[in-house]
C-alpha positions as CSV (number, residue, x, y, z in Angstrom):
1,M,72.1,162.1,-23.1
2,A,74.3,164.5,-25.0
3,R,76.8,163.2,-27.5
4,A,79.7,165.3,-26.2
5,S,81.0,166.9,-23.1
6,I,83.4,169.7,-23.3
7,I,85.8,170.0,-20.4
8,I,87.5,173.3,-19.7
9,P,90.1,173.5,-16.9
10,N,90.3,176.9,-15.5
11,W,92.6,178.7,-13.0
12,N,92.1,182.5,-12.7
13,G,90.9,182.6,-16.2
14,A,88.1,185.1,-15.7
15,H,89.5,187.4,-18.3
16,L,89.6,184.6,-20.9
17,L,86.4,182.8,-20.4
18,P,83.7,185.1,-22.1
19,A,85.5,184.8,-25.6
20,C,85.7,180.9,-25.2
21,L,82.2,180.4,-23.9
22,E,80.5,182.9,-26.5
23,G,82.2,180.7,-29.0
24,L,80.6,177.6,-27.6
25,R,77.2,179.3,-27.7
26,S,77.8,179.8,-31.5
27,Q,78.3,176.3,-32.3
28,T,76.3,174.7,-35.2
29,F,76.3,171.2,-33.4
30,R,74.2,171.7,-30.2
31,D,74.3,168.2,-28.6
32,F,76.8,169.0,-25.8
33,T,77.2,169.9,-22.2
34,I,80.0,172.1,-20.9
35,L,81.8,171.2,-17.7
36,L,84.2,173.7,-16.4
37,V,86.5,172.5,-13.8
38,D,87.8,175.4,-11.7
39,N,91.1,174.9,-9.8
40,G,90.7,177.1,-6.9
41,S,90.5,180.4,-8.7
42,A,90.5,183.5,-6.8
43,D,89.5,186.0,-9.5
44,G,85.9,185.8,-9.6
45,S,85.7,183.1,-12.4
46,V,83.0,181.0,-10.6
47,E,80.9,184.2,-10.0
48,L,81.3,185.3,-13.6
49,L,79.9,181.9,-14.8
50,A,76.9,182.1,-12.6
51,S,75.9,185.6,-13.8
52,R,76.7,185.4,-17.5
53,F,76.9,181.7,-18.4
54,P,74.4,179.7,-16.3
55,E,74.5,177.0,-18.9
56,V,77.9,175.9,-17.8
57,R,78.2,173.2,-15.1
58,V,81.0,174.2,-12.6
59,L,83.0,171.5,-10.8
60,R,85.2,173.1,-8.1
61,H,88.6,172.1,-6.7
62,T,89.7,174.0,-3.6
63,E,93.3,174.3,-5.0
64,N,95.1,174.0,-8.3
65,L,95.4,170.4,-9.0
66,G,96.6,170.8,-12.5
67,F,95.4,170.4,-16.0
68,S,95.4,166.5,-15.9
69,A,93.2,166.3,-12.8
70,A,90.8,168.9,-14.0
71,I,90.2,166.9,-17.1
72,N,89.9,163.7,-15.2
73,T,87.3,165.5,-13.0
74,G,85.2,166.4,-16.0
75,I,85.6,162.9,-17.5
76,A,84.3,161.2,-14.3
77,A,81.4,163.6,-14.0
78,G,80.0,162.8,-17.6
79,D,78.8,159.9,-19.5
80,T,78.8,161.1,-23.1
81,D,80.3,159.2,-26.1
82,Y,82.9,161.8,-26.6
83,V,85.0,164.0,-24.3
84,V,86.4,167.2,-25.7
85,A,89.3,168.8,-23.9
86,L,89.3,172.7,-24.5
87,N,91.7,175.4,-23.2
88,N,90.1,178.6,-21.9
89,D,92.3,180.8,-23.9
90,T,90.8,179.9,-27.2
91,E,88.2,181.3,-29.6
92,I,86.2,178.9,-31.8
93,D,85.0,178.7,-35.3
94,P,81.0,177.9,-35.3
95,G,81.6,174.7,-37.1
96,W,84.4,173.5,-34.9
97,L,82.6,170.9,-32.7
98,A,80.4,169.6,-35.7
99,A,83.7,168.8,-37.7
100,L,85.2,166.9,-34.8
101,V,82.1,164.9,-34.0
102,E,81.4,164.0,-37.6
103,T,85.1,162.9,-38.0
104,M,84.7,160.5,-35.0
105,D,81.3,159.1,-36.1
106,R,82.7,158.3,-39.6
107,H,86.0,156.6,-38.3
108,P,85.3,154.1,-35.5
109,D,88.9,153.0,-35.4
110,V,89.9,156.6,-34.4
111,G,90.4,157.0,-30.7
112,L,91.3,160.7,-30.7
113,A,91.4,163.7,-33.0
114,T,92.9,167.2,-32.9
115,S,91.6,170.5,-34.1
116,K,93.5,172.8,-36.5
117,I,94.9,175.2,-34.0
118,L,95.9,178.8,-35.4
119,D,97.7,181.6,-33.7
120,F,95.2,183.9,-31.8
121,R,97.0,187.0,-32.9
122,N,97.9,186.1,-36.3
123,R,95.2,183.9,-37.6
124,S,97.0,183.0,-40.9
125,I,99.7,181.2,-38.9
126,I,99.3,177.6,-37.7
127,D,100.0,176.9,-33.9
128,T,99.8,173.2,-34.7
129,V,97.7,170.6,-36.6
130,G,98.7,167.8,-34.2
131,D,101.5,166.5,-31.9
132,G,104.5,164.7,-33.2
133,Y,107.2,162.7,-31.3
134,S,110.9,162.1,-32.1
135,L,113.6,159.4,-31.1
136,S,115.2,162.1,-29.0
137,G,112.3,161.9,-26.7
138,L,110.9,165.3,-27.6
139,S,107.5,166.3,-28.8
140,F,106.7,168.8,-31.3
141,K,103.9,170.7,-32.9
142,I,103.3,169.7,-36.5
143,G,102.9,173.0,-38.7
144,S,104.1,175.3,-35.9
145,R,104.7,178.7,-37.2
146,C,103.8,177.8,-40.8
147,K,101.5,179.8,-42.9
148,D,98.0,178.3,-43.1
149,D,97.6,177.7,-46.8
150,G,94.2,176.1,-46.6
151,L,95.1,173.2,-48.9
152,D,94.0,170.5,-46.4
153,H,90.3,169.8,-46.2
154,E,90.0,166.2,-45.3
155,P,91.0,164.7,-41.9
156,F,94.5,163.1,-42.0
157,D,96.5,160.9,-39.7
158,V,98.9,162.4,-37.1
159,F,100.8,161.0,-34.2
160,G,98.9,162.7,-31.4
161,A,96.4,165.2,-30.4
162,S,97.0,168.6,-28.6
163,A,94.6,168.7,-25.5
164,C,94.4,172.4,-26.2
165,A,91.4,171.4,-28.5
166,A,91.0,167.7,-28.9
167,I,88.1,164.9,-28.9
168,Y,88.6,161.5,-27.3
169,R,86.3,158.6,-27.6
170,R,85.1,157.7,-24.1
171,S,85.4,153.8,-24.7
172,M,89.2,154.4,-25.6
173,L,89.7,156.3,-22.3
174,D,87.9,153.4,-20.5
175,H,90.4,151.1,-22.1
176,I,93.8,153.0,-21.7
177,G,93.1,155.3,-18.9
178,V,92.7,158.9,-18.5
179,F,95.2,161.7,-18.1
180,D,98.0,161.0,-15.8
181,V,97.7,163.3,-12.8
182,N,101.5,162.8,-12.0
183,F,102.2,165.1,-15.1
184,F,100.2,167.9,-13.4
185,A,100.4,170.0,-16.8
186,Y,102.6,170.0,-19.7
187,M,103.2,166.8,-21.9
188,E,100.2,165.0,-20.3
189,D,98.5,165.1,-23.8
190,V,101.6,163.5,-25.4
191,D,101.6,160.7,-22.8
192,L,98.1,160.0,-23.4
193,S,98.5,160.0,-27.3
194,I,101.5,157.6,-26.9
195,R,99.4,155.1,-24.9
196,A,96.6,155.5,-27.4
197,R,98.9,154.8,-30.4
198,L,100.6,151.8,-28.6
199,A,97.0,150.3,-27.9
200,G,96.3,150.5,-31.8
201,Y,94.0,153.6,-32.0
202,R,94.4,156.0,-34.7
203,C,94.6,159.9,-34.3
204,L,93.3,162.3,-36.9
205,S,93.8,166.0,-37.6
206,V,90.6,167.8,-38.6
207,P,91.3,170.8,-40.7
208,A,87.6,172.0,-40.7
209,A,87.8,172.2,-36.8
210,K,89.4,175.5,-36.5
211,I,90.4,177.2,-33.2
212,Y,92.4,180.3,-32.3
213,H,94.8,179.8,-29.3
214,M,96.7,182.5,-27.2
215,G,99.0,179.9,-25.7
216,S,100.1,179.7,-22.0
217,A,97.8,182.5,-21.0
218,S,97.3,181.2,-17.4
219,T,100.8,179.9,-16.6
220,G,103.3,182.7,-17.4
221,G,104.3,181.9,-20.8
222,T,106.1,179.1,-22.7
223,A,109.5,179.6,-21.0
224,S,108.4,180.4,-17.6
225,A,110.2,178.6,-14.7
226,F,107.0,176.7,-14.1
227,S,106.9,175.4,-17.7
228,V,110.6,174.6,-17.9
229,R,110.5,172.6,-14.6
230,L,107.5,170.5,-15.5
231,T,108.4,170.0,-19.3
232,T,111.8,168.8,-18.2
233,R,110.3,166.3,-15.7
234,N,107.6,165.1,-17.9
235,I,109.9,164.5,-20.9
236,L,111.9,161.9,-19.0
237,A,108.7,160.6,-17.2
238,I,107.2,159.7,-20.8
239,I,110.4,158.0,-22.0
240,I,110.5,155.7,-18.9
241,K,106.8,155.1,-18.8
242,D,105.8,154.6,-22.4
243,I,108.6,153.9,-24.9
244,P,108.9,150.3,-26.1
245,L,112.0,148.4,-24.4
246,A,113.8,147.8,-27.8
247,L,113.8,151.6,-28.3
248,L,114.5,152.7,-24.8
249,P,118.4,152.7,-25.0
250,Q,118.3,154.7,-28.3
251,V,115.8,157.2,-26.9
252,L,117.7,157.7,-23.5
253,V,121.1,158.2,-25.2
254,K,119.7,160.7,-27.8
255,T,117.8,162.7,-25.0
256,T,120.8,162.7,-22.9
257,V,123.1,163.9,-25.6
258,L,120.6,166.7,-26.6
259,Q,120.1,167.7,-23.0
260,L,123.9,167.9,-22.4
261,G,124.3,169.8,-25.6
262,A,121.7,172.5,-24.7
263,L,123.4,173.0,-21.4
264,F,126.8,173.3,-22.8
265,Q,125.5,175.9,-25.4
266,C,123.7,177.7,-22.6
267,L,126.6,177.9,-20.2
268,F,129.6,178.3,-22.5
269,M,128.1,179.7,-25.8
270,K,125.4,182.1,-24.4
271,R,122.8,180.4,-26.3
272,H,119.2,179.4,-25.1
273,P,118.6,182.4,-23.1
274,W,115.2,181.0,-21.9
275,L,117.4,178.2,-20.3
276,R,119.9,180.5,-18.8
277,R,117.0,182.3,-17.0
278,N,115.5,179.1,-15.7
279,L,118.5,176.8,-14.7
280,K,117.3,176.3,-11.2
281,A,114.0,175.2,-12.5
282,Y,115.7,172.9,-15.0
283,A,117.7,171.3,-12.3
284,Q,114.4,170.9,-10.1
285,G,112.7,169.2,-13.2
286,L,115.7,166.7,-13.5
287,G,115.4,165.9,-9.7
288,E,111.8,165.4,-9.9
289,A,112.1,163.1,-12.8
290,I,114.5,160.9,-10.9
291,G,112.0,160.9,-8.0
292,Y,109.2,160.0,-10.3
293,M,111.0,157.0,-11.9
294,P,109.6,154.2,-9.5
295,V,106.1,155.5,-10.2
296,M,106.6,155.6,-14.0
297,I,108.2,152.1,-14.0
298,R,105.2,150.7,-12.2
299,Q,102.9,152.4,-14.7
300,R,105.1,151.1,-17.5
301,R,104.0,147.5,-16.9
302,E,100.2,148.5,-17.5
303,V,101.1,150.5,-20.7
304,Q,103.0,147.7,-22.2
305,K,100.3,145.1,-21.1
306,Q,97.8,147.1,-23.3
307,R,100.2,147.4,-26.2
308,R,98.7,146.1,-29.6
309,I,101.4,147.3,-32.3
310,S,105.0,146.4,-32.8
311,T,108.0,148.2,-32.0
312,G,108.6,148.6,-35.8
313,D,105.0,149.9,-36.2
314,F,105.6,152.5,-33.4
315,K,108.8,153.6,-35.0
316,R,107.0,154.2,-38.2
317,L,104.6,156.3,-36.5
318,I,107.4,158.5,-35.2
319,S,108.9,158.6,-38.7
320,D,105.6,159.6,-40.2
321,S,105.2,162.4,-37.7
322,E,108.8,163.8,-38.5
323,R,108.1,163.5,-42.2
324,L,104.8,165.4,-41.7
325,R,106.7,168.2,-39.9
326,R,109.1,168.5,-42.8
327,H,106.2,168.5,-45.3
328,Y,104.7,171.4,-43.6
329,V,107.9,173.3,-43.5
330,S,108.5,172.9,-47.1
331,R,105.1,173.7,-48.4
332,P,105.1,176.7,-50.7
333,I,103.1,179.7,-49.4
334,P,100.4,180.6,-52.0
335,A,100.8,183.9,-53.7
336,S,97.6,185.3,-52.2
337,A,98.8,184.2,-48.7
338,S,102.2,185.8,-49.0
339,A,100.8,189.1,-50.2
340,S,98.4,189.4,-47.3
């Protein structure tokens, strides 16, 4: 049996797959299988795999069921110790998987770990070294748009893992559950990370696991109507589903003030042009969030039942992630990097 299964969701990504899969062929760690879950592509993705990448096992959905469902299909089809989620719009360093698996082997209390994700077009710029979370109910990318100074070598704790390129211990997923299909896409990895942290699992960032990410290459960009609708909905869904009761009023008040402030600035100060372009999608997301509340409240009972850390400890994890974000922003850029 292989040690790791790499699960790649795909929806009309034929133009992206060759670079991603060639990177997997070059990995120094070889004890893995590749499961590509196709969400009803109509661009020849499946035919491309059959002709050029026969080592890839293809699992087909007849329609686009979303990122969460695709990953879950891959998880159910495998039996490896480790599950690796990988976006199709990535290129990978040869030592990427070896670094992730070695880290998990060395740290049995770690349930999930994230790669060092760099910008595809400017590879000296960080996309993220891990996810953070704030008491305003918003997640954020740690290190985003900062220069990669190369100072970090050993794995370090972060709040959560970006499912763009993350490894999960199967025993943890058996315990806390897999990705929530209600999220479809966007924030589903934040939800899983919060559930993992509440259940007492650590999350590490692995600097040696380098990967280069295009970002939203299949869904129309980070500020498309699709992403605005789902992100708006899923932000509120996470708060209702996951946040400990003692913190819930504080987070709800902060996120409400933040949302109203953004709307005011958009409508009366001509700020946030991405929101002005997508006001209808934003309103749809809010409406869907209200409709999802009964489902999230039911799921909340199970999340809180599995909780193993105190509210104070969870609040410290949030504070640590915000402190780590400030640390990256404030780090000086080495002279050699600034001159490049």
